[in-house]
Backbone of each chain as ProteinMPNN parsed JSONL, in Angstrom:
{"seq_chain_A": "QVQLVQSGAEVKKPGSSVKVSCKASLDTLRRFSISWLRQAPGQGLEWVGRINPNNGGTNYGQNFQGRVTMTRDTSINTAYMELSGLTSDDTAVYYCARVISTSSSRHADFWGQGTLVTVSS", "coords_chain_A": {"N_chain_A": [[17.448, -15.632, -12.751], [17.202, -13.018, -10.486], [18.644, -9.821, -10.792], [20.117, -6.869, -9.594], [21.856, -4.182, -10.582], [23.909, -1.655, -9.663], [25.029, 1.75, -10.289], [28.367, 3.19, -10.262], [30.632, 4.331, -7.604], [30.42, 7.673, -6.267], [31.699, 10.984, -5.951], [30.877, 13.966, -4.539], [30.311, 17.529, -4.413], [29.352, 19.635, -1.643], [25.987, 20.801, -1.76], [25.52, 20.085, -4.359], [24.093, 17.692, -6.744], [23.256, 14.183, -6.995], [22.894, 11.329, -9.047], [21.845, 8.116, -8.973], [21.866, 4.964, -10.503], [20.02, 1.932, -11.133], [20.069, -1.007, -12.532], [17.857, -3.418, -13.574], [17.153, -6.903, -13.915], [15.364, -8.808, -16.359], [11.83, -8.332, -16.286], [11.523, -6.671, -14.124], [10.944, -3.978, -13.259], [8.416, -3.417, -14.233], [6.816, -5.084, -12.818], [7.331, -5.044, -10.093], [7.725, -3.046, -7.103], [10.414, -0.756, -6.573], [12.512, -0.11, -4.012], [14.489, 2.426, -2.437], [17.248, 2.69, -0.313], [19.418, 3.741, 2.342], [22.659, 3.81, 3.963], [24.537, 5.281, 6.256], [28.025, 5.714, 7.086], [28.963, 3.33, 9.463], [26.434, 3.337, 10.553], [22.864, 2.612, 10.893], [20.188, 1.28, 8.793], [18.284, 3.218, 6.477], [15.236, 4.114, 5.099], [14.661, 5.474, 1.985], [12.809, 5.862, -0.071], [10.304, 4.835, -2.524], [9.491, 3.509, -5.78], [6.7, 2.751, -7.643], [5.248, -0.059, -9.47], [3.025, 0.145, -11.189], [2.235, 2.735, -12.301], [4.482, 4.184, -12.022], [4.358, 5.711, -9.773], [5.383, 7.438, -6.776], [6.708, 7.259, -3.401], [8.099, 9.033, -0.757], [10.507, 9.202, 1.892], [10.131, 11.177, 4.874], [12.386, 12.642, 5.569], [13.505, 13.226, 3.2], [11.844, 14.532, 1.511], [11.183, 16.772, -1.085], [13.813, 16.863, -1.837], [14.528, 14.544, -3.118], [14.186, 12.567, -6.035], [12.643, 9.981, -7.676], [12.79, 7.939, -10.453], [12.082, 6.001, -13.443], [13.058, 3.983, -16.239], [11.472, 1.986, -18.17], [12.011, 0.845, -20.579], [14.655, 0.214, -20.657], [14.924, -1.13, -18.366], [15.721, 0.182, -15.981], [16.08, 1.894, -12.927], [16.121, 5.037, -11.223], [17.589, 7.193, -8.788], [17.648, 10.401, -7.693], [19.277, 12.759, -5.761], [19.265, 15.874, -4.307], [20.797, 19.021, -3.225], [22.981, 18.243, -1.603], [24.602, 17.384, 1.451], [27.192, 16.832, 3.926], [26.008, 14.976, 5.552], [24.694, 13.315, 3.856], [26.441, 11.508, 2.951], [26.893, 8.194, 2.284], [26.191, 4.674, 1.762], [24.143, 3.804, -0.854], [21.349, 1.849, -1.566], [19.448, -0.043, -3.924], [16.444, -1.98, -4.048], [14.421, -4.804, -4.758], [10.96, -5.064, -4.226], [8.604, -7.194, -2.868], [5.159, -7.472, -2.778], [2.437, -8.647, -0.879], [-0.728, -9.897, 0.373], [-0.282, -9.814, 3.056], [2.259, -8.953, 3.583], [5.236, -7.063, 2.869], [8.172, -6.869, 1.375], [11.736, -6.65, 0.882], [13.414, -8.517, -1.297], [15.539, -8.914, -3.09], [18.608, -7.241, -3.5], [20.541, -4.483, -4.692], [24.113, -3.997, -5.212], [24.977, -1.83, -3.89], [25.866, 1.643, -3.756], [28.385, 3.841, -3.129], [28.16, 7.075, -2.019], [29.915, 9.948, -1.633], [30.11, 12.95, 0.017], [31.883, 15.772, -0.137], [33.884, 18.647, 0.38]], "CA_chain_A": [[17.957, -15.077, -11.504], [17.014, -11.578, -10.402], [19.853, -9.059, -10.496], [20.04, -5.418, -9.566], [23.237, -3.72, -10.709], [23.925, -0.208, -9.456], [26.136, 2.521, -10.849], [29.564, 3.222, -9.447], [30.787, 5.307, -6.536], [30.41, 9.076, -6.655], [32.176, 11.984, -5.006], [30.153, 15.185, -4.889], [30.518, 18.727, -3.597], [28.145, 20.073, -0.945], [25.073, 21.63, -2.546], [25.298, 19.507, -5.676], [23.144, 16.585, -6.833], [23.784, 12.91, -7.445], [21.882, 10.446, -9.612], [22.287, 6.731, -8.91], [21.039, 4.081, -11.324], [19.837, 0.55, -10.689], [19.591, -1.769, -13.693], [17.223, -4.666, -13.143], [17.031, -7.973, -14.888], [14.042, -9.228, -16.808], [10.731, -7.367, -16.311], [11.361, -6.313, -12.718], [10.367, -2.663, -12.985], [6.997, -3.413, -14.601], [6.075, -5.995, -11.939], [7.63, -4.876, -8.68], [8.249, -1.779, -6.613], [11.823, -0.646, -6.237], [12.799, 0.779, -2.888], [15.835, 2.928, -2.262], [17.602, 2.77, 1.095], [20.812, 4.16, 2.475], [23.325, 3.477, 5.192], [25.697, 6.125, 6.52], [29.14, 4.932, 7.667], [28.796, 2.879, 10.834], [25.072, 3.566, 11.028], [21.841, 1.656, 10.478], [19.533, 1.427, 7.49], [17.264, 4.266, 6.39], [14.408, 4.016, 3.908], [14.632, 6.765, 1.272], [11.535, 5.956, -0.764], [10.043, 3.753, -3.459], [8.765, 3.785, -7.011], [5.752, 1.642, -7.802], [5.305, -0.6, -10.838], [1.866, 0.397, -12.035], [2.309, 3.991, -13.06], [5.691, 4.886, -11.636], [4.101, 6.581, -8.641], [6.459, 7.41, -5.788], [6.545, 7.667, -2.004], [9.406, 9.4, -0.241], [10.64, 9.392, 3.316], [9.981, 12.58, 5.268], [13.693, 13.292, 5.596], [13.992, 13.449, 1.841], [10.829, 15.24, 0.75], [11.675, 17.991, -1.721], [15.211, 16.715, -2.274], [14.757, 13.285, -3.826], [13.308, 12.229, -7.155], [12.828, 8.608, -8.171], [12.224, 7.726, -11.783], [12.459, 4.729, -14.045], [12.943, 3.83, -17.692], [11.157, 0.569, -18.308], [12.538, 0.33, -21.845], [15.996, -0.31, -20.409], [14.875, -1.804, -17.06], [16.596, 0.917, -15.066], [15.488, 2.84, -11.992], [17.059, 6.102, -10.854], [17.333, 8.006, -7.603], [18.424, 11.642, -7.707], [19.221, 13.474, -4.484], [19.835, 17.199, -4.498], [21.138, 19.751, -1.994], [23.777, 17.32, -0.8], [25.442, 17.79, 2.562], [28.023, 15.712, 4.392], [25.129, 13.964, 6.16], [24.194, 12.405, 2.816], [27.48, 10.499, 2.66], [26.306, 6.896, 2.636], [25.972, 3.686, 0.699], [22.752, 3.802, -1.3], [20.936, 0.568, -2.136], [18.12, -0.277, -4.464], [15.971, -3.311, -3.694], [13.116, -5.204, -5.297], [9.995, -5.255, -3.149], [7.471, -8.09, -3.097], [3.966, -7.113, -1.97], [1.365, -9.633, -0.821], [-1.834, -9.426, 1.208], [0.125, -9.699, 4.457], [3.657, -8.594, 3.741], [5.89, -6.219, 1.863], [9.559, -7.114, 1.777], [12.763, -6.483, -0.145], [14.052, -9.823, -1.378], [16.801, -8.806, -3.827], [19.218, -5.95, -3.297], [21.718, -4.134, -5.457], [25.376, -4.147, -4.489], [25.24, -0.59, -3.16], [26.651, 2.717, -4.373], [28.896, 4.791, -2.144], [28.15, 8.495, -2.372], [30.699, 10.714, -0.666], [29.932, 14.391, -0.149], [33.028, 16.408, 0.498], [34.368, 19.845, -0.299]], "C_chain_A": [[17.821, -13.564, -11.531], [18.353, -10.906, -10.076], [19.524, -7.585, -10.516], [21.474, -4.905, -9.547], [23.246, -2.187, -10.659], [25.142, 0.457, -10.09], [27.235, 2.684, -9.802], [29.588, 4.366, -8.428], [30.88, 6.727, -7.085], [31.01, 9.927, -5.547], [31.569, 13.315, -5.459], [30.482, 16.318, -3.919], [29.229, 19.039, -2.838], [27.313, 21.016, -1.807], [24.754, 21.066, -3.915], [24.265, 18.379, -5.617], [23.869, 15.32, -7.276], [22.615, 12.092, -7.996], [22.465, 9.04, -9.678], [21.333, 5.881, -9.732], [21.056, 2.662, -10.788], [19.238, -0.225, -11.869], [19.101, -3.133, -13.234], [17.184, -5.673, -14.273], [15.566, -8.211, -15.224], [13.045, -8.078, -16.767], [10.457, -6.784, -14.934], [10.591, -5.027, -12.519], [8.875, -2.594, -13.304], [6.156, -4.201, -13.575], [6.247, -5.701, -10.461], [7.986, -3.416, -8.363], [9.755, -1.878, -6.434], [11.944, 0.347, -5.098], [14.247, 1.216, -2.937], [16.075, 3.109, -0.761], [19.033, 3.259, 1.168], [21.344, 3.801, 3.856], [24.57, 4.351, 5.323], [26.783, 5.292, 7.194], [28.9, 4.606, 9.14], [27.395, 2.997, 11.4], [24.108, 2.495, 10.508], [21.242, 1.997, 9.12], [18.428, 2.482, 7.557], [16.541, 4.124, 5.062], [14.291, 5.388, 3.263], [13.283, 6.925, 0.567], [11.366, 4.782, -1.729], [9.349, 4.28, -4.711], [7.963, 2.551, -7.338], [5.673, 1.196, -9.256], [4.194, -0.105, -11.75], [2.03, 1.613, -12.923], [3.559, 4.8, -12.72], [5.47, 5.865, -10.512], [5.172, 6.402, -7.561], [5.97, 7.762, -4.382], [7.944, 7.923, -1.466], [9.383, 9.524, 1.277], [10.61, 10.881, 3.669], [11.3, 13.338, 5.261], [14.184, 13.72, 4.224], [12.994, 14.226, 0.962], [11.406, 16.552, 0.204], [13.09, 17.893, -2.23], [15.45, 15.498, -3.142], [13.738, 13.137, -4.956], [13.656, 10.839, -7.632], [12.1, 8.458, -9.482], [12.622, 6.341, -12.28], [12.32, 4.828, -15.548], [12.726, 2.353, -17.95], [11.719, -0.007, -19.596], [13.94, -0.242, -21.674], [16.102, -0.9, -18.994], [15.745, -1.131, -16.007], [15.808, 1.906, -14.216], [16.564, 3.838, -11.577], [16.604, 6.773, -9.548], [18.244, 9.213, -7.673], [18.184, 12.379, -6.396], [19.943, 14.808, -4.654], [20.165, 17.857, -3.139], [21.995, 18.943, -1.058], [24.558, 18.031, 0.302], [26.267, 16.58, 3.009], [27.181, 14.623, 5.04], [24.562, 12.999, 5.138], [25.261, 11.401, 2.397], [26.999, 9.149, 3.188], [26.444, 5.928, 1.471], [24.482, 3.665, 0.416], [22.458, 2.469, -1.975], [19.592, 0.7, -2.837], [17.731, -1.717, -4.133], [14.622, -3.579, -4.323], [12.178, -5.528, -4.143], [8.854, -6.133, -3.619], [6.326, -7.648, -2.204], [2.933, -8.218, -2.066], [0.259, -9.065, 0.061], [-1.407, -9.213, 2.658], [1.58, -9.323, 4.644], [4.13, -7.711, 2.609], [7.361, -6.276, 2.231], [10.495, -7.05, 0.598], [13.583, -7.77, -0.226], [15.357, -9.833, -2.158], [17.306, -7.376, -3.726], [20.331, -5.732, -4.327], [22.958, -4.194, -4.588], [25.727, -2.892, -3.665], [26.111, 0.359, -3.933], [27.091, 3.69, -3.293], [28.86, 6.211, -2.721], [28.856, 9.25, -1.265], [30.508, 12.198, -0.982], [31.05, 15.095, 0.615], [33.467, 17.613, -0.318], [35.85, 19.674, -0.666]], "O_chain_A": [[18.265, -12.906, -12.472], [19.094, -11.359, -9.203], [18.751, -7.114, -11.35], [22.22, -5.166, -8.603], [22.659, -1.521, -11.511], [26.145, -0.193, -10.384], [27.058, 2.361, -8.628], [28.71, 5.228, -8.396], [31.348, 6.955, -8.201], [30.852, 9.633, -4.362], [31.728, 13.729, -6.607], [30.874, 16.094, -2.774], [28.136, 18.746, -3.325], [27.839, 21.899, -2.485], [23.814, 21.519, -4.568], [23.645, 18.141, -4.581], [24.954, 15.379, -7.855], [21.499, 12.154, -7.482], [23.463, 8.805, -10.36], [20.118, 6.065, -9.661], [21.98, 2.25, -10.087], [18.048, -0.107, -12.161], [19.828, -3.896, -12.597], [17.182, -5.309, -15.449], [14.664, -7.857, -14.465], [13.375, -6.962, -17.17], [9.321, -6.444, -14.605], [9.676, -4.977, -11.697], [8.15, -1.798, -12.707], [4.944, -4.009, -13.477], [5.393, -6.072, -9.654], [8.471, -2.669, -9.212], [10.296, -2.953, -6.175], [11.527, 1.499, -5.211], [15.12, 0.487, -3.409], [15.217, 3.615, -0.038], [19.772, 3.201, 0.185], [20.585, 3.527, 4.785], [25.54, 4.176, 4.585], [26.483, 4.268, 7.808], [28.665, 5.498, 9.955], [27.186, 2.783, 12.594], [24.505, 1.59, 9.773], [21.723, 2.877, 8.405], [17.733, 2.613, 8.565], [17.178, 4.024, 4.013], [13.876, 6.351, 3.908], [12.684, 8.0, 0.605], [12.178, 3.857, -1.749], [8.715, 5.335, -4.704], [8.483, 1.436, -7.314], [5.986, 1.962, -10.167], [4.4, 0.049, -12.954], [1.97, 1.519, -14.149], [3.671, 5.967, -13.094], [6.288, 6.76, -10.3], [5.787, 5.341, -7.454], [4.97, 8.457, -4.202], [8.861, 7.132, -1.689], [8.371, 9.902, 1.869], [11.008, 11.73, 2.871], [11.331, 14.536, 4.979], [15.149, 14.474, 4.099], [13.286, 14.533, -0.194], [12.028, 17.328, 0.929], [13.531, 18.758, -2.986], [16.466, 15.42, -3.832], [12.581, 13.537, -4.829], [14.808, 10.546, -7.953], [10.927, 8.812, -9.601], [13.383, 5.618, -11.638], [11.563, 5.65, -16.066], [13.671, 1.564, -17.95], [11.888, -1.222, -19.704], [14.366, -1.088, -22.46], [17.197, -1.14, -18.485], [16.426, -1.804, -15.233], [14.976, 2.657, -14.724], [17.756, 3.527, -11.579], [15.413, 6.895, -9.262], [19.466, 9.076, -7.708], [17.046, 12.592, -5.979], [21.093, 14.853, -5.093], [19.856, 17.323, -2.074], [21.772, 18.948, 0.153], [25.096, 19.121, 0.109], [26.067, 15.461, 2.536], [27.594, 13.464, 5.076], [24.004, 11.967, 5.509], [24.998, 10.531, 1.566], [26.734, 8.988, 4.379], [26.77, 6.317, 0.349], [23.663, 3.526, 1.325], [23.209, 2.015, -2.838], [18.717, 1.451, -2.406], [18.599, -2.573, -3.959], [13.779, -2.687, -4.411], [12.573, -6.197, -3.188], [8.216, -5.856, -4.635], [6.509, -7.469, -1.0], [2.585, -8.676, -3.154], [0.302, -7.898, 0.45], [-2.086, -8.512, 3.409], [2.087, -9.373, 5.765], [3.513, -7.626, 1.547], [7.756, -5.784, 3.288], [10.119, -7.349, -0.535], [14.358, -8.072, 0.68], [16.208, -10.687, -1.908], [16.538, -6.422, -3.848], [20.975, -6.681, -4.771], [22.873, -4.413, -3.38], [26.654, -2.905, -2.856], [26.994, -0.061, -4.68], [26.257, 4.295, -2.619], [29.449, 6.496, -3.764], [28.45, 9.2, -0.104], [30.72, 12.635, -2.113], [31.141, 15.018, 1.841], [33.426, 17.598, -1.549], [36.45, 20.577, -1.249]]}, "seq_chain_B": "IQMTQSPSSLSASVGDRVTMTCRASQSVSSYLNWYQQKTGKAPKLLIYGASSLQSGVPSRFSGSGSGRDFTLTISNLQPEDFATYYCQQTYGAPFTFGHGTHLDIK", "coords_chain_B": {"N_chain_B": [[6.396, 5.54, 12.211], [8.003, 4.249, 14.936], [10.696, 2.03, 15.488], [11.973, -0.18, 17.832], [14.721, -1.941, 18.75], [16.007, -4.619, 20.712], [18.408, -6.69, 22.424], [20.905, -4.043, 21.927], [23.346, -5.056, 21.42], [24.808, -8.328, 21.46], [26.312, -11.155, 22.825], [27.319, -14.416, 22.025], [27.758, -18.007, 21.8], [28.898, -20.463, 19.438], [26.432, -22.793, 18.598], [24.635, -21.949, 20.51], [21.331, -20.761, 21.436], [19.663, -17.906, 20.493], [17.751, -14.957, 21.129], [16.181, -12.082, 19.897], [14.553, -8.905, 20.066], [11.941, -6.788, 18.744], [10.163, -3.863, 18.827], [7.32, -2.063, 17.882], [6.134, 1.318, 17.609], [3.48, 1.593, 17.199], [0.751, -0.535, 16.18], [1.78, -2.774, 13.627], [0.61, -4.771, 12.369], [1.232, -7.715, 10.634], [3.31, -6.836, 9.166], [6.259, -7.034, 9.172], [9.659, -7.323, 8.851], [12.768, -9.136, 8.909], [16.22, -8.636, 8.629], [19.532, -9.675, 7.832], [22.783, -8.423, 8.131], [26.069, -8.311, 7.004], [29.373, -7.006, 7.418], [30.14, -4.584, 5.034], [28.464, -5.632, 3.142], [25.348, -5.984, 1.296], [22.136, -5.911, 2.941], [20.45, -8.967, 3.855], [17.486, -10.684, 3.293], [15.743, -12.385, 5.82], [13.385, -13.152, 7.258], [10.001, -12.595, 6.514], [6.798, -10.928, 6.644], [6.493, -11.235, 9.387], [6.775, -13.948, 10.239], [7.387, -15.694, 8.171], [9.67, -17.722, 6.513], [12.261, -16.763, 4.438], [12.993, -18.003, 1.19], [15.637, -20.319, 0.933], [16.891, -19.612, 3.277], [18.284, -20.823, 6.263], [16.569, -23.187, 8.409], [17.019, -22.758, 11.091], [16.564, -20.182, 11.699], [13.925, -18.236, 12.931], [10.849, -16.43, 13.138], [8.518, -14.512, 15.08], [5.407, -13.125, 16.31], [3.097, -10.309, 16.317], [1.267, -7.326, 15.585], [2.542, -5.168, 17.779], [4.818, -6.306, 18.921], [7.66, -8.287, 18.318], [9.75, -11.101, 17.551], [12.932, -12.434, 16.818], [14.443, -15.496, 16.481], [17.354, -17.437, 16.708], [18.415, -20.598, 16.454], [20.839, -23.038, 17.524], [23.362, -21.635, 16.857], [25.513, -20.739, 14.195], [28.85, -20.241, 12.869], [28.688, -18.456, 10.727], [26.544, -16.865, 11.325], [27.095, -14.676, 12.838], [26.62, -11.373, 12.926], [24.918, -8.292, 12.043], [21.569, -7.613, 12.857], [18.526, -6.464, 11.584], [15.255, -5.159, 12.118], [12.361, -4.284, 10.222], [9.546, -2.31, 9.59], [6.847, -2.489, 7.356], [4.347, -1.549, 7.217], [3.308, 1.041, 7.184], [4.244, 3.831, 5.262], [6.843, 6.218, 6.088], [8.916, 3.357, 5.637], [10.21, 2.143, 8.254], [13.257, 1.253, 10.008], [14.59, -0.688, 12.736], [17.316, 0.046, 15.036], [19.134, -1.96, 15.0], [20.607, -5.111, 16.022], [23.598, -6.173, 17.161], [25.311, -9.08, 16.765], [27.753, -10.92, 18.246], [30.675, -13.038, 18.634], [31.114, -14.832, 21.616]], "CA_chain_B": [[6.371, 4.446, 13.17], [9.349, 4.022, 15.497], [11.022, 0.623, 15.749], [12.993, -0.278, 18.871], [15.289, -3.269, 18.849], [16.816, -4.932, 21.889], [19.397, -5.682, 22.872], [21.658, -3.415, 20.834], [24.406, -6.003, 21.116], [24.58, -9.632, 22.077], [27.42, -12.084, 22.648], [26.875, -15.794, 22.145], [28.703, -18.996, 21.319], [28.403, -21.412, 18.438], [25.549, -23.794, 19.185], [23.651, -21.327, 21.386], [20.054, -20.264, 20.932], [19.558, -16.505, 20.849], [16.494, -14.283, 20.799], [16.234, -10.632, 19.892], [13.179, -8.409, 19.949], [11.662, -5.575, 17.994], [8.872, -3.323, 19.243], [6.846, -0.925, 17.087], [5.443, 2.351, 18.39], [2.058, 1.334, 16.996], [0.593, -1.814, 15.513], [2.174, -2.91, 12.225], [0.021, -6.038, 11.95], [2.31, -8.688, 10.413], [4.211, -6.242, 8.177], [7.524, -6.915, 9.876], [10.717, -8.111, 8.209], [14.073, -9.224, 9.554], [17.348, -8.707, 7.704], [20.872, -9.886, 8.349], [23.783, -7.7, 7.373], [27.475, -8.484, 7.345], [30.142, -5.814, 7.115], [30.448, -4.344, 3.634], [27.53, -6.345, 2.254], [23.945, -5.565, 1.336], [21.29, -6.727, 3.817], [19.861, -10.194, 3.328], [16.174, -10.95, 3.892], [15.622, -13.653, 6.521], [11.99, -13.392, 7.646], [9.053, -11.574, 6.088], [5.465, -11.15, 7.213], [6.711, -11.57, 10.793], [7.103, -15.339, 10.575], [7.644, -16.518, 6.986], [11.088, -17.89, 6.238], [12.624, -16.519, 3.034], [13.56, -19.15, 0.5], [17.087, -20.464, 1.003], [17.37, -19.277, 4.622], [18.228, -22.038, 7.109], [15.418, -23.282, 9.306], [17.359, -22.369, 12.462], [16.036, -18.838, 11.884], [12.479, -18.179, 13.019], [10.286, -15.167, 13.596], [7.172, -14.6, 15.63], [4.843, -11.866, 16.786], [2.175, -9.539, 15.496], [0.887, -6.087, 16.267], [3.658, -4.294, 18.137], [5.976, -7.014, 19.474], [8.172, -9.309, 17.411], [10.955, -11.786, 18.007], [13.748, -13.268, 15.918], [15.198, -16.524, 17.217], [18.315, -18.251, 15.971], [18.801, -21.76, 17.258], [22.078, -23.674, 17.076], [24.157, -20.622, 16.163], [26.625, -21.158, 13.372], [29.83, -19.15, 12.751], [28.282, -17.479, 9.702], [25.399, -16.102, 11.818], [27.537, -13.507, 13.588], [26.288, -10.275, 12.01], [23.954, -7.373, 12.603], [20.195, -7.962, 12.474], [17.623, -5.313, 11.576], [13.863, -5.328, 11.8], [11.786, -3.198, 9.425], [8.107, -2.371, 9.399], [6.393, -2.029, 6.044], [2.897, -1.347, 7.355], [3.01, 2.402, 6.775], [5.413, 4.62, 4.844], [8.095, 5.614, 5.667], [9.111, 1.991, 6.136], [11.313, 2.373, 9.18], [14.068, 0.167, 10.545], [15.198, -0.587, 14.046], [18.737, 0.431, 14.983], [19.945, -3.158, 14.808], [21.203, -5.9, 17.095], [24.891, -6.701, 16.707], [25.553, -10.386, 17.378], [29.157, -11.32, 18.067], [31.102, -14.294, 19.258], [31.555, -14.696, 23.006]], "C_chain_B": [[7.798, 4.186, 13.625], [9.532, 2.551, 15.805], [12.157, 0.57, 16.749], [13.444, -1.728, 18.981], [16.066, -3.423, 20.16], [17.219, -6.399, 21.876], [20.101, -5.05, 21.684], [22.856, -4.292, 20.46], [24.228, -7.244, 21.975], [25.798, -10.508, 21.803], [26.927, -13.495, 22.895], [27.925, -16.719, 21.557], [28.059, -19.868, 20.245], [27.605, -22.506, 19.142], [24.483, -23.221, 20.095], [22.352, -21.042, 20.632], [19.926, -18.828, 21.417], [18.218, -15.948, 20.379], [16.704, -12.786, 20.872], [14.821, -10.121, 19.601], [13.12, -7.085, 19.212], [10.26, -5.122, 18.421], [8.546, -2.096, 18.4], [6.078, 0.05, 17.971], [3.934, 2.291, 18.224], [1.946, 0.005, 16.26], [1.02, -1.747, 14.053], [1.617, -4.213, 11.655], [1.135, -7.078, 11.789], [3.341, -8.158, 9.423], [5.577, -5.941, 8.81], [8.519, -7.881, 9.23], [11.974, -8.099, 9.054], [15.147, -9.397, 8.495], [18.63, -8.962, 8.481], [21.841, -9.086, 7.486], [25.173, -7.967, 7.914], [28.253, -7.278, 6.808], [30.469, -5.729, 5.624], [29.521, -4.992, 2.632], [26.148, -5.734, 2.338], [23.189, -6.441, 2.34], [20.713, -7.923, 3.079], [18.54, -10.464, 4.056], [16.163, -12.344, 4.537], [14.166, -14.069, 6.699], [11.139, -12.275, 7.096], [7.676, -11.92, 6.627], [5.509, -11.678, 8.639], [7.21, -12.976, 11.051], [7.405, -16.237, 9.374], [9.129, -16.521, 6.666], [11.362, -17.666, 4.755], [13.283, -17.767, 2.435], [15.094, -19.154, 0.602], [17.688, -20.141, 2.371], [17.25, -20.518, 5.517], [17.097, -22.014, 8.128], [15.747, -22.976, 10.754], [16.93, -20.922, 12.758], [14.504, -18.929, 11.947], [12.032, -16.844, 13.56], [8.871, -15.368, 14.127], [6.709, -13.204, 16.028], [3.842, -11.289, 15.81], [1.775, -8.303, 16.289], [2.09, -5.214, 16.541], [4.929, -5.065, 18.514], [6.364, -8.223, 18.623], [9.484, -9.864, 17.946], [11.615, -12.525, 16.852], [14.55, -14.219, 16.787], [16.125, -17.256, 16.264], [18.698, -19.401, 16.874], [20.057, -22.378, 16.667], [22.932, -22.718, 16.237], [25.335, -21.223, 15.42], [27.606, -19.974, 13.199], [29.399, -18.055, 11.769], [27.106, -16.598, 10.155], [25.81, -14.817, 12.56], [27.53, -12.306, 12.646], [25.415, -9.289, 12.76], [22.578, -7.659, 12.019], [19.314, -6.72, 12.627], [16.187, -5.785, 11.386], [13.387, -4.103, 11.005], [10.279, -3.384, 9.371], [7.778, -1.827, 8.016], [4.885, -1.886, 6.045], [2.509, 0.04, 6.829], [4.276, 3.154, 6.421], [5.587, 5.822, 5.76], [8.358, 4.277, 6.365], [10.385, 1.944, 6.988], [11.972, 1.097, 9.677], [14.342, 0.399, 12.032], [16.672, -0.257, 13.897], [19.669, -0.76, 14.915], [20.376, -3.814, 16.108], [22.479, -6.514, 16.552], [25.18, -7.981, 17.484], [27.015, -10.768, 17.142], [29.491, -12.543, 18.894], [31.602, -14.024, 20.674], [32.965, -15.277, 23.134]], "O_chain_B": [[8.687, 3.936, 12.812], [8.625, 1.9, 16.325], [13.194, 1.201, 16.545], [12.648, -2.622, 19.268], [16.693, -2.481, 20.645], [16.478, -7.251, 21.385], [19.908, -5.484, 20.548], [23.319, -4.269, 19.32], [23.605, -7.225, 23.037], [26.26, -10.588, 20.665], [26.202, -13.748, 23.858], [28.864, -16.272, 20.898], [26.837, -19.986, 20.164], [28.043, -23.068, 20.146], [23.521, -23.913, 20.429], [22.284, -21.075, 19.404], [20.064, -18.557, 22.61], [17.64, -16.394, 19.388], [17.332, -12.282, 21.804], [14.009, -10.806, 18.979], [14.114, -6.37, 19.081], [9.303, -5.895, 18.379], [9.38, -1.207, 18.225], [5.452, -0.345, 18.955], [3.194, 2.871, 19.017], [2.946, -0.52, 15.77], [0.68, -0.808, 13.332], [2.067, -4.701, 10.618], [1.907, -7.295, 12.723], [4.152, -8.921, 8.897], [5.985, -4.789, 8.961], [8.259, -9.075, 9.086], [12.214, -7.166, 9.821], [15.003, -10.204, 7.577], [18.79, -8.529, 9.622], [21.73, -9.074, 6.26], [25.424, -7.865, 9.115], [27.826, -6.622, 5.857], [31.001, -6.669, 5.033], [29.747, -4.92, 1.424], [25.807, -5.057, 3.308], [23.566, -7.591, 2.562], [20.516, -7.901, 1.864], [18.491, -10.47, 5.286], [16.517, -13.341, 3.907], [13.768, -15.178, 6.342], [11.519, -11.109, 7.199], [7.416, -13.058, 7.017], [4.661, -12.473, 9.044], [7.988, -13.192, 11.98], [7.655, -17.43, 9.551], [9.763, -15.471, 6.563], [10.752, -18.318, 3.907], [14.03, -18.479, 3.106], [15.75, -18.135, 0.388], [18.876, -20.377, 2.593], [16.214, -21.183, 5.517], [16.721, -20.959, 8.639], [14.839, -22.935, 11.584], [16.931, -20.49, 13.911], [13.874, -19.604, 11.133], [12.738, -16.202, 14.338], [8.137, -16.255, 13.693], [7.486, -12.25, 16.077], [3.745, -11.705, 14.656], [1.93, -8.251, 17.509], [2.612, -4.58, 15.625], [6.022, -4.505, 18.429], [5.531, -9.055, 18.263], [10.217, -9.202, 18.68], [10.951, -13.151, 16.027], [15.248, -13.8, 17.71], [15.735, -17.643, 15.162], [19.251, -19.187, 17.953], [20.315, -22.264, 15.468], [23.189, -22.968, 15.059], [26.05, -22.086, 15.929], [27.208, -18.822, 13.371], [29.71, -16.879, 11.96], [26.716, -15.68, 9.433], [24.965, -13.977, 12.868], [28.318, -12.227, 11.704], [25.196, -9.427, 13.964], [22.445, -7.917, 10.822], [19.349, -6.028, 13.644], [15.923, -6.692, 10.597], [13.96, -3.02, 11.119], [9.792, -4.489, 9.133], [8.355, -0.836, 7.567], [4.225, -2.073, 5.023], [1.512, 0.191, 6.123], [5.257, 3.132, 7.165], [4.59, 6.408, 6.183], [8.051, 4.11, 7.546], [11.485, 1.73, 6.479], [11.358, 0.033, 9.758], [14.327, 1.532, 12.514], [17.219, -0.274, 12.794], [20.881, -0.587, 14.785], [20.494, -3.166, 17.148], [22.446, -7.286, 15.594], [25.281, -7.965, 18.711], [27.458, -10.919, 16.004], [28.709, -13.008, 19.724], [32.401, -13.117, 20.906], [33.539, -15.27, 24.223]]}, "name": "protein", "num_of_chains": 2, "seq": "QVQLVQSGAEVKKPGSSVKVSCKASLDTLRRFSISWLRQAPGQGLEWVGRINPNNGGTNYGQNFQGRVTMTRDTSINTAYMELSGLTSDDTAVYYCARVISTSSSRHADFWGQGTLVTVSSIQMTQSPSSLSASVGDRVTMTCRASQSVSSYLNWYQQKTGKAPKLLIYGASSLQSGVPSRFSGSGSGRDFTLTISNLQPEDFATYYCQQTYGAPFTFGHGTHLDIK"}
C-alpha cells in the first residue's frame, strides 16, 4: 500500500522559510514524480511544482519561481519542499502527491495527509 | 492554461443525476483529471485521462470530453457524494485547477 506521510504543522514569521517533508513508502521517489500542491483556507487547490524521478529535475509554478526549492533523498524515500520569503498569503495546507504518468494522462493518485503552514507575526 | 468550472455550486437530492463542466482556455487533449474533496481531507482522484475511472471509485462517477470541454457526471447521488469537485489539467505546466464545484444537499 502506497503511503505518503508529511511532517507536522508549522508556524512561521513573515520573511522566513519553511521546509515540509513527505516520506514515501517503498520505491516511490525513484519511480514516480512527486507533486506539491497547496490550499489556502477556504480556497481552491494550487499546483506548486513537481520533482521528477529520473534525475530529480524540477518544474515550479510561476507564482513560486525563485521562492521554492524541491529536493529529495532517495536513500530515505523522502521528498522536501522549501518555500522562502513567506507572507501571510502563504498560509495554507501543503500536500504532496504521487503522480502517475502514461501516454495519455498524468494524475495524482495518492496524497499525503497535508501540512498546515501558518505565517503570522 | 485557465480552467473554468461551472456551476460554482449545485444543490441536488440523493438519487439525482448531476453534471458539472470544466472548460480549458486551450486544448489539453485528454490530460484532464477530476478530484473530490471533503472538508479537512486531501483530494481524492476520481477520473483521470478525462474518462478513466480510478480504481476503487464507484461506477456512478463518469467523465467525458477532450480538447477544451469536459464533463463529470454522477448518477444516483449518494449521501457520501456531497463534496467539492475540482478539475485539473496536466497537459502543460503549471498544472492548473478549476475553482471547484460545491455539491450540497437540496
